[in-house]
N, C-alpha and C positions, 0 to 999 in steps of 0.2 A: 502493501500501500503507500503509495508515493514515493515508491524507491525506497523505502523501511522493512523489517524485517516486521512481520502481524503481531508477532507475539511479545513484543514490548511496548505495543498500543495496546492490546486488547488485556494485558494481566494490567495496567494499572486500572481500566472498571471494574476487576473481580475482585481488585484491592481497597477499590473502594465500596462498593454495592455489598459486598458478602458480609463488611464489618456492621455495615447502616440495616442491613437486611435482620440479620443477627439482631441488633440493639432493637427495633423494631416489633420481631418478633418476643423478645424477652417481656417490650414495655407493655405489648398487645394482651402475653398472656397475665401478666402481674394487672392490669387496669384496664376495668369497663368503660372509664371515661379514653382511653385510648383506644378502645377497641370501636366506641363509639364515632371519634370524630376523625380518624384514619387507615380503617378497616380494608377500604381498596386501598389507599398506598402501601402498607404492610405486605398485599399479598402481588401487586406488582412488581415490589422489591426482593420478595423472595426469589420470584421467577426469575426477573432480571437477574440476577445475583448466579441462580442456577447456571444461567445461560452464560455469563459472561464468567463460571469457574471452567466448566465444560470446555469454552472455545481456547479460554490459557491454557488448559491443560493439554489439547491437540495442536494447539498453534505449536506449544512447547517441544512437543514431538517432532512436528516440522521441523522448526527450527534448531532441533539437537541432530539431525539427520545435515544441518551443513556447517555446525558448530559445533561445539558439544554439550549437551547437561549434565551438570553436575547431580552426581546421585542422590544426594540428601534434596535437593532441591526438586527433583521428579517427585522422588515420594512424598514431601509433605504435599506438593502442589495436587498429586492424585487423593491424596487425603481430604484435602479442600472439594476439593470438586463433590467426593462422594457427599461430604458433609453437606455444601448446599444443595445439593441436589436431596438429600434427605429432610433437608430442612422446608426446601418448599414441599416436599409431599407430605408431611406431619402438619405442616402449617396449615394448609389445606385441608387435610382429614379434618384437624382441631376447629376449624372455621366451621364447617359444614356441622359438626358436633355442635358446638357453643350455640351455633343459631338451630339449630333444633333442638337444646334443654333452654332457648331462650324465650320459647313458645310454652312454656313450661316453666311459671313462677317457681320458685323454693324448690326447684328439682333438678340437681346441679349434679347430672349423671358422674357413675364412680369412670366412664369411657374416657369424657373431656376430661377428666383432672390428668389420667393415665398420659392419654395423647399429648393435652398440653405441656406434663411436664419431661414427653421425647421429645419435642421441640424446643423446649430449653435447653434440652441438652446437647442437641443438634447445632444448636445458634451459640452455646458453648462450646462446641468442637468448631466450628466455624472461624470463629476469633483467635481459639489457640493455634490454629492449622495455618490461615493467613498470615498471622505473624510469622510462622517458624518458616511458611512459603518462602515469605519476601528476605526474611533474612537469610536464608541460606542460597538465594539466586544473587542478592547484591553481594553479599561477601565472596560468591564464589568471582561475581565478575569483578568489582574493584581490586578483589587481591592479584586479580593476571593484568590489568590496566596499569595499575602500581608500577609491575615489575617490568612493563614494559618502554619504560624510559631510561631504566638502570640497564638494559638489557641492547637498548638504542647505543647508551655512550661507549659501550666496551668493545676493546678490541683485541681480541684476543692475540696475542705472539708466537703462545706454548704451545707446543706440539708432542702431541701424545703415542706413544706406538697400541695398536689393539692387544698387543701382550699386557703394557701398562693398567689399560683400560681395565684388564680382565681380572688384575689383583684387587678391585674395587667393584666386588659380587654380594655384596649384602645390605641389609638396610644399615649398617652401621659407616660404609660405606659404598652408595651405588653411583656409579659411572655408566653409562653408554656413550656410544658412536653413532651417530645419527648423520647422514649424507655428510662426510669430511669433517664434520665438526664433534667434539667431544663434549659431555654435558654432564653436569654433576646432578644429580636428582635426589641425594637425600635428605634432601627437608623436606623436597618433592612428595616421597612416598606417603607418609600420613598424610597427605592435603588432595590427593590425586580424585576425583569425584567418583571415580569408578571402582576404588579403593585400591589399597593400598598393595595386593598380592600384582595386580595387572601390572605394577613398575618393578617391581621384585624380582619377576620373568626375565627384565629386559638386561638387570644390572649384569656388566662387566662382559656385555656384547655389543655386537654390532647390531641394533636394532633398525636399521633404516627398514629397511623391507616391514615390518611389523608396525613399525608408525604411520608408514603414510600408507598402508593399508587399513589402518583403521580414523585415521585425520585427514590422508590425504592434504589437498591445500586450502582444509579452512584455520582461517585468520584467528581464532582463541587460543586450540592447540599450539601452532607455530608461535604464536605470540608467548607464550608460558614456557614455550620450550627454550628461547631464544635467550629468557632473562638465567637462563642455568649454563649456559654456555661457559667452560673455562678454558678452551682450548681447538687446536686443531690436531685431524687425525694426520699422524706421520705416516 
């Protein structure tokens, strides 16, 4: 859209709409006055929040095909989507039940209380998951962006043989050779979005083929890799 990835655009809608919808549902369940004044607005909000959360999650998968998607961010994004959809379903169900009970003054059924409690639980889950999804996504993005300028300024002049790279083959000291460069990924082992095992399997090797097969020319992984360059492969 306008030359920009769709995910960063739609995710802002989810970040705003999901918490607003969750708070509106909590207010509706707790306050008859809120229900009377903002019934339609609350229902519209939960539906819009669910749509935004679904769009954000699936656009994130599409973006991951071009760049990368941090594992934690993907997990929290999926949970946010599930919670937002559940919130919409439970709110609609609760609204039908409480409207039915409104025609029977003094008789508030157990069903409306139980479903209302479930809706509040889904709302609290939405608030929690959207915060964790946003935090994990922003952390991954800014960590890599801040590392990029340092990489641009570096001009490695040291050359290492593949035999020397092979002596750094564990989590304590993890070097890899990729496309004629040597990279010290020791600090990245525990920070890799896909988990430490994916990096540990490359330590001490020429990982060019495996890195290119996974990331090709994606901007973000290559920028992250560049920040760890320590020299050239002799």
